[in-house]
Structure formats: C-alpha cells, structure tokens
C-alpha positions in Angstrom: 0.0 0.0 0.1 1.4 3.4 -1.0 2.0 5.9 1.8 1.4 9.6 0.9 4.0 12.2 2.0 3.0 14.6 4.8 2.6 17.5 2.3 0.0 15.5 0.4 -2.1 14.4 3.4 -5.6 15.9 3.4 -6.3 18.3 6.1 -9.1 16.2 7.6 -6.8 13.1 7.7 -4.0 14.7 9.8 -3.5 13.4 13.3 -3.7 17.0 14.8 -7.2 17.5 13.2 -8.3 14.1 14.5 -7.3 15.2 18.0 -8.8 18.8 17.8 -12.1 17.8 16.3 -13.1 15.5 19.3 -11.9 18.2 21.8 -14.1 21.0 20.1 -17.0 18.6 19.7 -16.8 17.5 23.4 -16.8 21.2 24.6 -19.8 21.9 22.3 -21.6 18.8 23.4 -21.1 19.3 27.1 -22.1 23.0 26.8 -25.2 22.2 24.8 -26.2 19.5 27.2 -25.8 21.8 30.2 -27.8 24.6 28.4 -30.7 22.2 27.4 -30.7 20.8 31.0 -31.0 24.2 32.5 -33.7 25.3 30.1 -35.7 22.0 30.9 -35.3 22.5 34.6 -36.4 26.2 34.4 -39.3 25.3 32.1 -40.5 22.6 34.5 -40.4 25.0 37.5 -42.1 27.8 35.7 -44.8 25.4 34.2 -45.4 24.0 37.7 -45.9 27.6 39.1 -48.2 28.5 36.2 -50.2 25.3 36.6 -50.8 26.2 40.2 -52.0 29.7 39.3 -54.1 28.2 36.5 -55.7 25.8 39.0 -56.6 28.6 41.4 -58.1 30.8 38.7 -59.8 27.8 37.3 -61.5 27.0 40.7 -62.7 30.6 41.0 -64.3 30.4 37.5 -65.7 27.0 38.2 -67.5 28.3 41.4 -68.9 31.3 39.5 -70.4 29.2 36.8 -71.9 26.8 39.4 -73.2 29.7 41.5 -74.9 31.1 38.3 -76.4 27.5 37.9 -77.6 27.5 41.5 -79.1 30.9 41.1 -81.1 29.9 38.0 -82.2 26.7 39.8 -83.4 28.8 42.9 -85.2 31.3 40.6 -87.0 28.3 38.9 -88.1 26.9 42.1 -89.4 30.3 43.3 -91.2 30.8 39.9 -92.8 27.4 40.4 -93.9 28.3 44.0 -95.4 31.6 42.8 -97.2 29.7 40.0 -98.7 27.2 42.4 -99.9 30.0 44.7 -101.4 31.9 41.8 -103.2 28.9 40.5 -104.8 28.1 43.8 -108.6 28.8 44.0 -108.2 30.6 47.3 -106.0 33.4 45.7 -108.1 34.2 42.7 -108.7 37.7 43.8 -105.8 38.3 46.1 -103.7 41.4 45.1 -100.8 40.2 47.3 -99.9 37.4 44.8 -99.8 39.9 42.0 -97.4 42.1 43.9 -95.3 39.1 44.7 -95.0 38.2 41.0 -94.1 41.7 40.0 -91.5 41.9 42.8 -90.1 38.5 41.6 -89.8 39.4 37.9 -88.2 42.7 38.9 -85.6 40.8 40.9 -85.0 38.5 37.8 -84.5 41.6 35.5 -82.0 43.1 38.0 -80.0 39.9 37.9 -80.0 39.9 34.0 -82.2 36.8 33.8 -84.8 36.5 31.2 -88.0 34.3 31.7 -90.6 33.1 29.3 -93.3 30.5 29.5 -94.4 28.0 26.9 -97.1 25.5 26.5 -96.1 21.8 26.9 -96.2 21.1 23.1 -94.0 24.2 22.2 -91.1 21.9 21.4 -92.9 20.7 18.3 -92.7 24.1 16.5 -89.5 25.5 18.0 -86.8 25.9 15.3 -83.8 25.4 17.5 -83.1 21.7 18.1 -81.2 22.0 21.5 -84.2 23.8 23.0 -86.5 21.0 21.6 -84.3 18.4 23.4 -84.2 20.5 26.6 -88.1 20.8 26.7 -88.5 17.2 26.0 -86.1 16.2 28.8 -87.9 18.6 31.2 -91.3 17.1 30.4 -90.2 13.5 30.6 -88.5 14.0 34.0 -90.8 16.5 35.5 -87.7 18.3 36.8 -85.8 21.5 35.8 -83.1 20.7 33.2 -80.1 22.9 32.3 -78.5 23.5 28.9 -75.9 25.9 27.6 -77.3 27.4 24.4 -74.9 29.0 22.0 -77.3 30.1 19.1 -80.6 31.0 20.8 -80.2 34.7 20.0 -77.6 37.4 19.8 -75.4 35.9 22.7 -74.9 32.5 24.3 -76.9 31.8 27.4 -77.1 29.4 30.3 -80.7 28.2 30.3 -83.0 26.1 32.5 -86.4 24.6 31.5 -88.9 24.0 34.5 -92.2 22.2 34.0 -95.3 23.6 35.8 -99.0 22.8 35.8 -101.1 25.0 33.6 -104.2 26.3 35.3 -106.6 26.8 32.4 -106.4 23.4 30.6 -104.9 21.2 33.3 -101.9 20.6 31.1 -98.1 21.0 31.6 -96.3 24.3 30.7 -92.6 25.1 30.8 -90.9 28.1 32.2 -87.7 29.0 30.2 -85.1 31.0 32.2 -81.8 32.2 30.6 -79.0 34.4 31.6 -76.2 35.5 29.2 -72.8 33.7 29.3 -71.0 35.6 26.6 -67.6 37.2 26.1 -68.4 40.0 28.5 -69.4 37.5 31.1 -66.1 35.7 30.8 -64.2 39.0 30.9 -66.0 40.0 34.1 -64.9 36.6 35.7 -61.3 37.2 34.7 -60.4 40.9 34.9 -56.7 39.9 34.8 -55.6 39.9 31.2 -52.9 37.4 31.9 -55.4 34.5 31.8 -57.7 33.6 29.0 -61.0 31.8 29.4 -62.8 29.5 26.8 -66.0 27.5 27.1 -66.1 24.3 25.0 -68.9 21.9 24.2 -68.9 18.4 25.7 -67.4 17.2 22.3 -64.4 19.7 22.7 -65.6 22.2 20.1 -64.8 25.9 21.3 -68.0 28.0 21.9 -66.8 31.3 23.2 -63.7 32.9 24.6 -62.8 36.2 26.4 -60.0 36.8 23.8 -59.1 35.9 20.2 -55.4 36.0 21.0 -55.2 32.4 22.4 -55.3 29.2 20.3 -56.3 25.9 22.1 -54.9 22.6 21.2 -57.2 20.0 19.6 -58.4 17.4 22.0 -58.4 13.7 21.1 -60.9 11.0 22.2 -58.8 9.9 25.1 -58.3 13.4 26.5 -62.0 14.2 26.2 -62.9 11.0 28.0 -60.5 11.9 30.9 -62.0 15.5 31.0 -65.6 14.2 31.0 -64.7 11.9 33.9 -63.7 14.9 36.1 -60.0 15.0 35.7 -57.9 18.2 35.4 -56.0 18.1 32.1 -52.9 20.3 31.6 -51.6 20.9 28.0 -49.1 23.1 26.2 -49.7 24.5 22.7 -47.8 26.3 19.9 -44.0 26.4 20.0 -41.8 25.3 22.9 -42.5 28.6 24.9 -46.0 29.4 23.8 -49.1 28.7 26.0 -50.3 26.5 28.9 -53.9 25.3 29.3 -56.0 23.7 32.0 -59.2 21.8 30.9 -61.9 20.7 33.4 -65.5 19.7 33.0 -68.4 21.8 34.5 -71.6 19.7 34.8 -74.8 21.6 34.3 -77.6 20.0 36.2 -77.8 16.2 35.4 -78.1 16.4 31.6 -75.5 18.7 30.2 -71.8 19.6 30.5 -69.4 22.3 29.5 -65.6 22.2 29.4 -63.9 25.2 31.0 -60.5 26.0 29.5 -58.2 28.4 31.4 -55.0 29.5 29.5 -51.9 31.5 30.2 -49.0 32.5 27.9 -45.5 31.6 28.9 -43.8 34.8 28.0 -41.5 34.9 30.9 -40.2 31.5 30.3 -39.2 32.5 26.7 -37.3 35.4 27.9 -35.4 33.3 30.5 -34.6 30.5 28.0 -33.3 33.1 25.5 -31.1 34.7 28.0 -29.7 31.4 29.2 -29.1 30.2 25.6 -27.3 33.5 24.6 -25.0 33.4 27.6 -24.2 29.7 27.1 -23.3 30.3 23.4 -21.0 33.2 24.3 -19.4 31.1 27.0 -18.9 28.2 24.6 -17.3 30.5 22.0 -14.8 31.8 24.6 -13.9 28.3 25.7 -13.4 27.2 22.2 -11.1 30.2 21.2 -8.9 30.1 24.4 -8.8 26.3 24.7 -8.3 25.8 21.0 -5.3 28.1 20.8 -3.5 26.5 23.8 -4.3 23.0 22.6 -3.0 23.7 19.1 0.3 25.1 20.5 0.7 21.9 22.5 -0.1 19.6 19.6 2.3 21.4 17.2 5.1 20.7 19.6 4.0 17.1 20.1 3.7 16.5 16.4 7.3 17.6 15.5 8.8 14.0 16.1 6.0 12.4 14.2 6.6 14.7 11.2 10.3 13.8 11.2 9.3 10.1 11.2 6.8 10.6 8.3 9.5 12.4 6.3 11.9 9.4 6.9 9.2 6.9 5.8 8.6 8.8 2.6 12.3 8.7 1.8 12.4 5.0 2.4 9.3 4.5 0.2 11.2 6.3 -2.6 14.1 3.8 -2.3 16.5 5.7 -0.2 17.5 3.1 2.3 20.5 5.0 3.5 18.3 7.7 5.1 18.6 8.1 8.9 16.8 10.2 11.6 18.9 12.6 13.6 18.2 14.5 16.9 17.1 11.3 18.8 15.6 12.3 22.1 15.3 10.1 25.2 11.5 9.6 25.3 9.3 7.1 23.5 9.7 9.0 20.2 13.5 8.6 20.6 13.1 4.8 20.9 10.8 4.9 17.8 13.5 6.8 15.8 16.3 4.3 16.9 14.1 1.4 15.9 13.4 3.0 12.5 17.1 3.5 11.8 17.9 -0.2 12.7 14.9 -1.2 10.4 16.3 0.6 7.4 19.6 -1.0 7.8 18.0 -4.5 7.8 15.8 -3.6 4.9 18.9 -2.6 2.8 20.4 -6.1 3.5 17.1 -7.8 2.7 16.7 -5.8 -0.5 20.2 -6.8 -1.8 19.4 -10.5 -1.1 16.1 -10.3 -2.7 17.5 -8.8 -5.9 20.0 -11.7 -6.2 17.4 -14.3 -5.8 15.0 -12.6 -8.3 17.7 -12.7 -10.9 18.2 -16.5 -10.3 14.4 -17.0 -10.3 13.9 -15.0 -13.5 16.3 -17.4 -15.3 14.5 -20.5 -14.1 11.1 -19.0 -14.8 12.1 -18.1 -18.5 13.0 -21.8 -19.1 9.9 -23.1 -17.4 7.6 -20.6 -19.4 9.2 -21.8 -22.6 8.4 -25.4 -21.8 4.8 -24.4 -20.8 4.4 -22.5 -24.0 5.3 -25.5 -26.1 3.0 -27.8 -24.1 0.1 -25.2 -24.4 0.5 -25.0 -28.2 0.5 -28.7 -28.5 -2.7 -28.9 -26.4 -4.4 -26.2 -28.4 -3.5 -28.0 -31.7 -5.0 -31.3 -30.3 -8.1 -29.5 -29.1 -8.5 -27.8 -32.5 -8.1 -31.1 -34.3 -10.8 -32.7 -32.0 -13.2 -29.8 -32.5 -12.6 -29.9 -36.2 -13.4 -33.6 -36.3 -16.6 -33.1 -34.3 -17.5 -30.3 -36.7 -16.9 -32.5 -39.7 -19.0 -35.2 -38.1 -21.9 -32.7 -37.5 -21.7 -31.3 -41.0 -21.6 -34.9 -42.4 -24.7 -35.8 -40.3 -26.5 -32.6 -41.3 -25.6 -33.2 -45.0 -27.0 -36.8 -44.8 -30.2 -35.5 -43.1 -30.6 -32.7 -45.6 -30.1 -35.0 -48.6 -32.6 -37.5 -47.3 -35.2 -34.8 -46.7 -34.9 -32.8 -50.0 -35.6 -35.9 -52.1 -39.3 -36.0 -51.0 -42.1 -33.6 -50.2 -44.5 -36.4 -48.9 -44.8 -35.7 -45.1 -45.2 -39.5 -44.3 -42.1 -40.5 -46.1 -40.3 -37.4 -44.8 -41.0 -38.4 -41.1 -39.5 -41.9 -42.0 -36.3 -40.4 -43.4 -35.9 -38.0 -40.5 -36.2 -41.0 -38.0 -33.8 -43.2 -39.9 -31.1 -40.6 -40.4 -31.1 -39.5 -36.8 -31.2 -43.2 -35.5 -28.0 -44.0 -37.6 -26.2 -40.7 -37.1 -26.4 -40.4 -33.3 -26.2 -44.1 -32.5 -29.5 -43.9 -30.6 -31.3 -47.0 -29.3 -34.7 -45.6 -30.1 -36.1 -42.6 -31.9 -39.8 -41.6 -31.8 -41.3 -38.6 -33.8 -44.6 -36.9 -33.0 -46.5 -34.5 -35.3 -48.5 -31.6 -34.1 -51.4 -29.8 -35.9 -53.4 -26.9 -34.5 -56.8 -28.5 -35.4 -55.9 -31.7 -33.6 -54.5 -29.9 -30.5 -52.4 -33.0 -29.6 -49.2 -34.7 -30.5 -49.5 -37.9 -32.6 -46.8 -40.6 -33.1 -46.1 -40.7 -36.9 -42.9 -42.7 -37.1 -40.3 -44.5 -34.9 -37.1 -46.6 -35.1 -35.7 -49.2 -32.8 -39.1 -50.4 -31.5 -42.1 -52.3 -32.9 -44.3 -49.6 -34.4 -47.5 -51.3 -33.6 -46.6 -51.1 -29.8 -47.0 -47.3 -29.8 -49.9 -47.2 -32.3 -52.6 -44.7 -31.2 -50.5 -42.9 -28.6 -51.2 -39.2 -28.4 -49.8 -36.5 -26.0 -51.5 -33.3 -25.1 -49.4 -30.1 -24.6 -49.7 -30.5 -20.7 -48.7 -34.2 -20.6 -45.3 -35.6 -20.0 -41.9 -34.6 -21.2 -43.0 -34.6 -24.8 -45.9 -32.1 -24.0 -43.5 -29.9 -22.0 -41.0 -29.8 -25.0 -43.7 -28.8 -27.4 -45.3 -26.1 -25.1 -42.0 -24.4 -24.2 -40.4 -25.0 -27.6 -37.1 -25.8 -26.0 -34.8 -28.9 -25.9 -35.3 -31.0 -22.8 -32.6 -33.4 -21.6 -33.5 -36.2 -19.0 -30.4 -37.9 -17.7 -32.3 -40.7 -16.0 -35.8 -41.6 -17.1 -36.4 -43.8 -14.0 -36.0 -40.8 -11.7 -38.1 -38.4 -13.8 -41.6 -37.8 -12.3 -42.9 -36.5 -15.7 -42.0 -39.6 -17.6 -45.3 -41.2 -18.7 -43.7 -44.2 -20.5 -45.6 -43.4 -23.6 -49.1 -43.7 -21.7 -47.7 -46.9 -20.1 -47.1 -48.8 -23.4 -43.3 -48.7 -23.2 -41.1 -48.8 -20.2 -38.3 -46.2 -21.2 -35.1 -46.2 -19.2 -31.7 -44.7 -19.6 -31.5 -41.1 -20.9 -33.7 -39.1 -23.4 -33.4 -35.9 -25.4 -36.7 -34.4 -26.4 -36.4 -31.7 -29.0 -39.2 -29.5 -30.7 -39.6 -29.1 -34.5 -40.3 -25.4 -34.6 -40.1 -22.8 -37.3 -40.9 -19.1 -36.6 -42.4 -19.9 -33.2 -44.7 -22.6 -34.7 -44.5 -26.2 -33.6 -44.8 -28.9 -36.1 -43.8 -31.9 -33.9 -41.4 -33.3 -31.3 -38.5 -35.8 -31.7 -37.6 -38.1 -28.7 -34.1 -39.7 -28.9 -33.4 -42.5 -26.3 -30.2 -44.2 -25.2 -30.2 -47.1 -22.9 -27.5 -45.9 -20.6 -27.9 -43.1 -18.0 -26.6 -39.7 -19.0 -25.7 -41.2 -22.4 -25.7 -38.0 -24.6 -22.5 -36.0 -24.9 -22.5 -32.2 -24.7 -21.4 -31.8 -28.4 -24.3 -33.9 -29.5 -26.8 -31.4 -28.3 -25.8 -28.8 -30.9 -26.1 -31.5 -33.6 -29.6 -32.6 -32.4 -30.8 -29.0 -32.4 -29.4 -28.3 -35.8 -30.9 -31.5 -37.2 -34.2 -30.6 -35.6 -34.2 -27.2 -37.1 -33.4 -28.7 -40.5 -36.1 -31.2 -40.2 -38.7 -28.6 -39.1 -37.9 -26.5 -42.2 -38.3 -29.5 -44.4 -41.5 -30.4 -42.7 -42.9 -26.9 -43.1 -42.1 -27.0 -46.8 -43.9 -30.3 -47.2 -46.9 -29.1 -45.3 -47.1 -25.9 -47.3 -47.0 -28.0 -50.5 -49.8 -30.2 -49.2 -51.8 -27.1 -48.3 -51.3 -25.6 -51.7 -52.3 -28.8 -53.3 -55.5 -29.0 -51.1 -56.3 -25.4 -51.9 -56.5 -26.2 -55.7 -59.1 -28.9 -54.9 -61.1 -27.0 -52.3 -64.0 -24.6 -52.6 -62.9 -21.3 -51.0 -66.2 -20.5 -49.2 -67.4 -23.9 -47.9 -64.1 -25.8 -47.7 -65.7 -28.7 -49.6 -64.3 -30.4 -52.7 -64.6 -28.1 -55.7 -66.1 -29.1 -59.1 -62.7 -30.0 -60.6 -61.6 -32.2 -57.8 -65.1 -33.8 -57.6 -64.9 -34.8 -61.3 -61.4 -36.3 -60.8 -62.7 -38.4 -57.7 -65.8 -39.4 -59.7 -63.8 -40.8 -62.6 -61.7 -42.9 -60.1 -64.7 -44.1 -58.2 -66.7 -45.0 -61.4 -63.6 -47.1 -62.6 -63.6 -48.9 -59.2 -67.3 -49.5 -59.5 -66.8 -51.1 -62.9 -63.8 -53.2 -61.8 -65.3 -54.5 -58.5 -69.0 -54.3 -59.7 -69.8 -52.4 -56.6 -72.8 -49.8 -56.4 -72.0 -46.1 -56.6 -74.7 -43.5 -55.9 -75.0 -39.7 -56.4 -77.1 -37.0 -54.8 -77.6 -33.5 -56.3 -78.8 -31.0 -53.6 -80.2 -27.5 -54.1 -81.3 -24.9 -51.4 -84.9 -23.9 -52.1 -85.7 -20.2 -52.7 -82.1 -19.2 -52.2 -82.3 -16.3 -54.5 -85.1 -14.8 -52.5 -83.0 -15.2 -49.3 -80.1 -13.4 -51.0 -82.3 -10.6 -52.2 -83.9 -10.2 -48.7 -80.9 -10.5 -46.4 -77.9 -9.9 -48.7 -75.1 -12.1 -50.2 -73.1 -11.9 -46.9 -75.9 -13.7 -45.0 -76.4 -16.0 -48.0 -72.6 -17.1 -47.7 -73.1 -17.8 -44.1 -76.0 -20.1 -44.9 -74.0 -21.9 -47.6 -71.1 -22.5 -45.1 -73.5 -23.9 -42.4 -75.2 -26.1 -44.9 -71.8 -27.4 -46.1 -70.8 -28.1 -42.6 -73.9 -30.1 -41.8 -73.5 -32.1 -45.0 -69.8 -32.8 -44.1 -70.8 -33.9 -40.6 -73.7 -36.2 -41.5 -72.1 -38.2 -44.3 -69.7 -41.1 -44.1 -66.0 -40.6 -44.2 -65.9 -42.5 -47.5 -68.5 -40.1 -49.1 -67.2 -37.2 -51.2 -69.1 -34.0 -50.6 -68.5 -31.1 -53.0 -70.0 -27.8 -54.1 -71.3 -28.1 -57.6 -72.0 -24.4 -58.0 -74.1 -21.6 -56.5 -76.4 -23.0 -53.9 -76.1 -26.6 -55.3 -74.1 -29.4 -53.5 -73.2 -32.9 -54.8 -72.6 -36.0 -52.7 -70.9 -39.1 -54.2 -71.6 -42.4 -52.2 -69.3 -45.3 -53.0 -70.5 -48.8 -52.1 -74.1 -47.4 -51.7 -77.2 -48.7 -53.6 -80.1 -46.4 -54.6 -82.2 -47.3 -51.5 -79.3 -46.4 -49.1 -78.6 -43.1 -51.0 -82.2 -42.1 -50.8 -82.3 -42.8 -47.1 -79.2 -40.7 -46.5 -80.7 -37.9 -48.7 -84.0 -38.0 -46.8 -82.1 -37.9 -43.5 -80.1 -34.8 -44.7 -83.3 -33.1 -45.9 -85.1 -33.5 -42.6 -82.0 -32.4 -40.7 -81.7 -29.1 -42.6 -85.5 -28.3 -42.2 -85.2 -28.6 -38.4 -82.0 -26.6 -38.2 -82.1 -22.9 -37.2 -80.4 -20.3 -39.4 -80.4 -17.2 -37.4 -84.2 -16.8 -37.9 -83.6 -16.4 -41.6 -85.9 -19.3 -42.2 -88.9 -17.3 -41.0 -88.9 -15.5 -44.4 -89.0 -18.8 -46.4 -92.4 -19.9 -47.7 -92.4 -22.9 -45.5 -91.0 -21.1 -42.5 -87.8 -23.2 -42.6 -84.8 -23.6 -44.8 -85.5 -26.6 -47.1 -83.7 -28.7 -49.6 -84.7 -30.3 -52.9 -82.6 -33.5 -53.6 -82.2 -35.7 -56.6 -80.7 -39.2 -56.3 -79.4 -41.6 -58.9 -77.2 -44.7 -59.2 -74.4 -45.5 -61.6 -75.2 -48.2 -64.3 -71.9 -49.5 -65.7 -73.7 -52.3 -67.6 -75.6 -49.8 -69.7 -72.4 -47.9 -70.8 -73.2 -45.1 -68.5 -70.8 -42.2 -68.8 -69.9 -39.6 -66.1 -71.7 -36.9 -67.9 -74.9 -39.0 -68.0 -74.4 -40.0 -64.4 -74.3 -36.4 -63.2 -77.0 -35.2 -65.7 -79.4 -37.9 -64.4 -78.9 -36.7 -60.8 -79.6 -33.1 -62.0 -82.8 -34.3 -63.6 -83.8 -36.0 -60.4 -83.2 -32.7 -58.6 -85.5 -30.7 -60.9 -88.1 -33.4 -60.7 -88.1 -32.8 -56.9 -88.5 -29.0 -57.5 -91.4 -29.5 -60.0 -93.1 -31.7 -57.5 -93.2 -28.9 -54.8 -89.6 -28.7 -53.5 -88.5 -29.9 -50.0 -88.4 -33.5 -51.1 -86.2 -36.2 -52.5 -86.6 -37.8 -55.9 -84.8 -40.8 -57.5 -84.0 -41.6 -61.1 -82.4 -44.5 -62.9 -81.8 -45.1 -66.5 -85.1 -46.9 -66.8 -87.2 -44.0 -65.2 -85.3 -41.2 -66.9 -87.5 -41.2 -70.2 -90.3 -38.9 -69.0 -88.4 -36.4 -66.8 -88.6 -32.7 -67.5 -85.6 -30.7 -68.8 -83.8 -28.2 -66.6 -85.5 -25.3 -68.3 -88.9 -26.6 -67.3 -88.5 -25.7 -63.6 -88.1 -22.2 -62.1 -85.6 -22.1 -59.2 
C-alpha cells in the first residue's frame, strides 16, 4: 500500500485535526447538554408555578359558573312556587300574589335573567333543536333541566327549563329562564388579562372565549374522555414557549356539561430561556477560542517528532534506504527513531538478497515458461483437431439428413427419413417422432425406429402431458439424464417402459410447432455435450423441411377445395368421380350420387344480402360434411347446389341418406332467416341416382341424371327427394322446365 507524504495528506486526515475535532466537539456537546438541561429545569419549574396559578383561577371560575347555575335553579323553584300560589282557587282575587310576582320578575330583571313561559307542546314548533331536546327532557323527567345554548339569540346563554301545571287546561307548561354567558361574562370573571377563558362543548368544540389571542390545542378522544370523567388536564400548545392550558368539565344539572379551559401565555419562560441560551453560546465560543489556541500550540510541539518520522518513511518509500533520523531524544519517540534507523539497515540487506534471488528465479522462470508455451501450443493443436473432427461429423450428419429430406415432399415419407437418419447418425437405441397440428391440439406418433411400431400405435400426447408435451409447449430442448428418476415420464401412456436417458427436441419454425422428436439411449446420461448442438441443428433442418412439405400439401389442397365452404370443388369432384366409377366397374360395386339445391335461395339473398347467404351456404356445407360417411365425397357443384358421391351405396341407401339430410336441414335454425322462407324453414330439394356401368353409362350422363332428379323434386313442390335410374329417366322434364 502506497504511503502519501506529509505534504499530500488531506487536512481532515491529519492526526492533529483528528485530536482537535473531538476536543471541540466535546466542549460543544457538554455546553449544549448543560444549556438544554438548565432550560428544561427552568421550564419545568415555571410550568409548575403557572399550573398552580391556573388551577387557582380555574377554581374561581368554576365556582362562579356553578353559582350562576344554582341561582337559576333557585329562581326556577321560586317561579314554580309563585305559579302554584297563583293557580290556587283561594287566591283568585288576592292582590298580594300579583305584587309578589311583580317583585319576583323585577328581581330577575335586575339579575339579568330573562324568563318566558311556553305550553307543553311548544317543542314541536320551535326551530332550535337544542331547545326542543331541553323541553323534551324537562317534560319527561318533571324536573328542571339545564342547557348551555350558543345560538338562541344574539349571545350565548345558560338556560333552564322547568315544567309547571297549567291552570286553564290542566296541562303542563314550561318556564324557560336564561342568563347571558357571553364574552363580557367571561371578561367579568377574569379581569386579569394574563389569563384567557374559553368555554367548549362536551365534544371539545370551542363555543366562546374572552380573547381571540389564544389558540387551544385540539383534544383527542382519550383526552376528552378523561376530562368528562372529572380529571384536570394540563396541555401546552404552539411552540416550545407558547401557552399553557387547563381543561376541566363543568356539569350543568344532570343532563348537560361544559368544558372550561383556562389558559396563560409563557412569555417569561421564553425570555429566561433566550437569556440562558445566549450566555451559554458566548461562554462556549470563549472556551473554544482560548482552549483551542492553547491546545493547538501543545499539539504542534508534540507532532514535530511524528513529522520527522513521516518524512523518513517517505524517503524509504522512494528507495533511499541510506536515510537516517537525527536528533534522537530520550523519550518514547526517541526509541521509535532508533528502531526505525535499525529497520532501514535490515531492509537494505534484505533488498540486496532479494535482488540476487530474483535474478536467479527469472532465469529459471524463463526456461519453465518456454516449456509451458510449447505444451500449451500442443494442447491447443490437439483441441483444434478434436473440434474440427466433431464439426466435420456434425456437417456430415446434417448433410446426410438434408439430402434425405430434400428428395421427398411427402410428409409421411419425410418423417420416416428423419427418424432413420437420426437413428443412424447419433447411435440412438430408439427414436420416436410426433407430429402436431393446431386443429388436433395434440401430438401424434407418426414414425419410430428401434421399436415395434405397432406397440405405440394410437399414442397421443396433449401439450400439458409428460416430457413430450413440455417440450412442445415451451419450444425448448429438454434433456433427461435418468428416465427412471423423472416424475414427468409417462412411458408413452404406459405402453413402453423407457429407461436410460432421453433428449426431447421440438420441431419449430418461426415460433410454430410442427412436432417433437424423442431420442433414447439405454445408458444413463448417455448423450455428450457436443451432441446437443447437432441434435438442435438436425431438428431445425427437419422442421424447415416439414414446413415446406406441409405448405406443399396445403397448396395442393387449396387447388381442390372450394374457398367458401371448404368442400371439394367441381374440378376435384370430377377427378374423384372418374376414379370411383372405374372402381365400381372393376369390382362391380354400387355407386350413388345425390344432387342437392337450397330452395328459394335467390329470395333469401335478395332479402338478407349475399353476406348472409354465404353464411347459410357455409353452415349447410358443414352439416353435410358432418352427417355423411368418411368414404363419401361432398362437394360444391355451383351456386347453392351441392353434390354427394356415395361409393358402395345402392339407390335405397342413398335415398335414405338424402332424406335424412333433408329433414336435418329443415329442423335446423339459421339465425331466424328461415322465417322469411315460404315454408318457414330452410328446405332442400334433392335428386338421387345410381351409376349403371352395364348400360355404358358415362360420367356426364351419371351427373346429368342426378340433375334431372333434382329438378323433378323442384317441379313436384320442393322440400323433397326424388330418385331416377336409366329406366325411369325417359319422362323427366328438362332443366329449363323448372323455375328455381
């Protein structure tokens, strides 16, 4: 590790700074701690004093409010007494009671108490809900009830509702007494401007205060509960030296409650804390300046021997092993200097020995490196030869596979050649190839080698089954070292107990799967690393060849298929008919033909459009394809006409099949289009005939006879089947005789 010279040391890394910084930090920390502790102590003392004064003031206010409540209670009792006296029959004409009432109401007016009387049902039409509740409680209990009302008029009031018996209708009336408890009332209770008084509702919402200069803290649910249970709650608000508050509940009768908040500002505490903080800061600055100066002087003197040692170390680092430290003292630094001088002498001797040994070692290493270079070159040549041989083997195998595949475009033969080539090239014990088509949605075994093919006949795999399905789904090569230990191994649906190792590779082109090849070896972990590349390359080549073969088949099929209905077109139908007629003549087997026409199809096209007509044609074609035999050939003859060729079928069998198809179509729903047809359903007219090879029947005559049978069905009323043979074809109408 390189050692920087003293001149290049950063200021923060110097030892002097590392000593000074903790010193200054300690002074600041202790001074700050002392200041904060003093401020906290003074704050606690002052707060305790203020809390005591708040409590004294609060008790005076509490007694004043309760005395006002008692005064209202007494006046309500007197008013009830006077009411009872006046309502007595003995005092109907007594002037004394009148004087008594006038004197009582005069006393109420002098005490700033307002009184009103209401009938018992007054609460039903009073607009202010708290008064309604107050009247209801008084009527239900029969006793005076108190309530502090903040919105009855221009000022908040303390009110009492006292029920009394009405003289005229023997009902219950209510005396309503109220006295102001507004800002002037609170100011009168606290003439000293040092204290602030606020009345709050039982839910903690401020109602009125004697000053707008004070801001109360918001009470949470726990604090409200404590206050409502009669506790004295002290809180501070604002900044550290702002305000102190005392909260206490004032019950009003038995049904209401106010919260009385008495507050005071802590101005004197702020002045004291500011004074202490300022003096503490000045004291700290003075201590830092004086102590720092003295401490730096001492450190500079103490650092001189260390600086000399650092200079000496820098010289030795540069290679000057003859450098020595002078002015050796008798303290610990002196011992350190002497040890350093002895160390440099030893280092010089060691360096000289090291240089001599390095020279000897360099000569030996040069010889050894030369031998290693020759050995490395030989190894690289052998490795290159081995890789070249593997590459040649891979190219040969791919060439053989490519040559085997380009000579055929038949998919069945192509599968056979792929299996044979891979089986021979990779020395596998068994090769199985699956094909996949989207319409089947499963993998089917199409070829195999190294196993009896009939053993795996009919085995299929879905994309979520076994190792083969996993390979096709993920489109990635899967290598199983031990088939016996693999849980996903299905042993070809239990038909073959596979053991050893297996490589399953997908046949994919442009993210489309065409199949899967499974290669088996009987020994565990039998495939080499270099074989995987060859297997993948062979699979890619096979997949491209398979894609080309399938494209060829699709192109060929398109030339024989009707584009709209996907049935055999007219050209292909004629080719198949020639072949089947030749087979009928050779083996003397029956061959029948059915010509089918959709009734009133032109009217359907005119009513619903050609697009809907095409949909009807496609559905009829689908039903014909589904309800005929696999050996039957179904084609589109033209327009709305279809044709069905039925090998090995006599005339009765063909007529039965035609009648079955006619009934099926008439019962089928075609998106409610059949409601516009004359018979309220889509119907077919069908003509059926049989080939007569003994009478030198030609294909044109065969098809023309079926066409005549069709138009016989149309002339006889449509939605029916008619049959014709050569014998019965003499009196049939021509095509022009029937209107479609």
